[in-house]
C-alpha positions in Angstrom: 133.1 162.9 100.9 135.1 159.6 100.6 133.6 156.4 98.4 132.6 153.6 101.1 133.2 150.7 98.3 132.4 150.0 94.8 129.9 151.9 93.9 127.0 151.2 91.6 126.7 155.1 90.8 129.8 157.0 91.3 127.5 160.4 91.8 126.1 157.7 95.0 128.0 157.2 97.8 125.3 155.3 99.1 125.2 152.8 96.2 127.7 150.6 97.7 127.3 146.6 95.6 128.4 144.5 98.4 129.2 141.7 96.9 131.2 141.2 93.7 132.1 137.3 92.4 133.9 136.6 89.5 130.6 136.3 87.5 128.9 139.8 88.6 132.6 141.0 87.9 131.9 140.9 84.2 128.3 141.5 83.9 129.6 145.2 85.6 132.4 145.9 83.5 130.2 144.8 80.5 127.1 147.6 81.4 130.0 149.7 82.1 128.9 149.8 85.5 132.7 148.6 86.7 135.2 151.1 84.5 138.9 152.8 84.4 140.7 152.6 87.9 138.5 150.1 89.3 139.2 147.8 86.7 142.6 147.2 87.5 142.0 147.4 91.6 139.5 144.4 91.3 141.8 142.4 89.3 144.3 142.4 92.1 141.7 141.5 94.5 141.0 138.8 92.3 144.7 138.1 91.9 144.2 137.9 95.5 142.1 135.4 96.0 143.3 132.8 93.2 146.4 133.2 95.9 144.3 131.7 98.9 143.2 135.3 100.5 140.0 134.4 101.6 137.9 137.4 100.7 138.9 141.5 99.9 137.0 144.0 101.3 136.8 147.5 99.8 135.6 150.5 101.5 136.6 153.1 104.0 139.3 151.7 106.9 136.2 152.7 109.7 135.0 149.4 108.4 137.4 148.1 110.3 136.1 149.6 113.6 132.1 150.2 112.9 130.2 147.5 111.4 127.1 150.0 110.1 130.2 151.1 107.1 129.5 149.3 104.1 131.8 147.8 101.8 132.4 145.6 99.0 133.0 142.1 99.7 135.1 140.2 97.1 134.5 136.5 97.1 
């Protein structure tokens, strides 16, 4: 099953972290919840925000057509 967004537990697709800001991102990295391959992805999300993108959503492409899909919003 494809991941739906940034997860608290990589083995549980229902553990989507729905919102991440700069402060919570640092906390999630410090605790090891966000690590390895997600760090560059999220760093790029925050870079986009610095360049005036209003928000970034991470999830399955199905989320574009179905509001019931959970995703992670970076703001």
